[in-house]
N, C-alpha and C positions, 0 to 999 in steps of 0.2 A: 634538056627537060627537066622539068619538075614533075617529082611523083612524092604527092604529100597526102597525109591523112591529118584530120582536125577531129579535138575531142573538146568536150565542156570538161570541167572537172569537179569533181566530189570536193574536194578540199587542196589545202596549198600544201607543198611538200615541207617537211620541216627544215628549219636551216636555210631558209630562201636565200637570205642575204649571202650566205657563203658561197653561191654560185656567182659565176661572171654573168653581167648583164649589159645593158645598151638601151639608151633612149632613142626610142624612134619615134620621128614624125612621118608621115606620106601624105600625098594627095594626089587625085587624080584629074590629069588630061582628057582621058576616055575612059568608059569601061568595056565597049565591045567593038574593036579589042581593047583590054586592058593597057594604058599607058601610065605608068606611074610614077612621080618622083618620090623619092625617100631622103631623109636626113637621117643617118645613124651615127649619133654622137657626133663626129665631125666629118664624117666622109659621106659624099653626095651622090645619087645614082640615078638614072634614069631607067626604069623597066619597062620591056614589053612583054605581056603573057598572051598566051593564044588561048583557043576556047578549050574547056574542059572544068573538072573540079578535080580531078583525082590526079590525072597527069595530064599536062600539056607543054609547049613550050615556052622557056623563058629565056630572056636576053636582059643583061645588066651592062649598062654602060657609065661609066664613071662622068661625074659633072663635078664643076667648082662651085664655089657657095655661092657666087654672083649667079651664075646660071640655073641654079636651084631658086633663089627666090626671085629672079626674073620669071620664071615658071610658075611659081607657086602663086602670083598673080591672076594667072590664067586658068587656073583648076576651078572644078566645080564643087560644091558640096563642101561637108567639114573636111577640115584637116586630121587625120586621125594620128593621136599622141600614145604611146605606149611605152611600158619597160618590157623588154626582153630578156629574162631570164635563160642560160642555155645549162639545162642539166643531162648529165649522162644517162642514158637509158640502160640501167642496170645489165650488166654482163653482155653489152655489144658494143658495137662501136658508133651507134646512132646516138642523137642529142636531139632531146625534147627542147624546143624553144616554147616557152611559157610565158603567153603576152596578158599582162595586166594594162588593160586599157585604161586611159584618165577620159575625164568628162569630156563630152556629152554620153560616152560609151560605158563610162563606171558603172555597175561592178563587174561591167564584162570581162572574163578571163578565159583563154582558149589554148590550148597544147597544141600545137603542131610538130609532127615527124616527119621529116624529108628521107627518101628512101633511093636506093640507087637501081633497083630494079620493081617491076610490077608486082613479083613474086614474093621480093622481101617484104613490101608493104602489106600483101594480102596475107602472109603469114603473122605478122608482127601481132605479138598479145602485150595488150596495154597494161600498163601499172594499176594496182588497185587503185589508186588517186584519180583515175580518170574515170570520167561519166561517159554520157553518150558519143559516139560516133558520129560527128555532125559532117564529116566529108562532103557528102552529097546536098546538104543542106543550104542553099542559096544564102541563108540569113547571116550565115555566118563566116562570109569571105567578105575580106576587108574591101573590095570594091563596092559591095552592096552598104555598107555601113555609112557612105558618105552621104 
């Protein structure tokens, strides 16, 4: 189960380059249900996501490089490319995943936070540098950006 909230941001946090990051490319075989392939650095995955914007089923299966590129040829729309920074959410065990998108989606920047429970997600107080909560706004979901 994936329980996640998404936010725009007002400004980038200080020392962004000091946080660990990954380069991510992802493309979609289907959007209802979501079936996605992802390359994160040199790791490859096939992901199924159920219905929902806030809480939904999610299953990740490992792929090899050859399978990823074979499936990439079958995907619709644009491939999404972004740099994901992993930033500790002050004073908790949560991690902020800050996605800075490459063209054609630049200058889009989205912060996502995943939670263990719905209650934890609902009680989350975003840091000052976060902007609007866009969890329920379809426009900010990767499967709609393609």
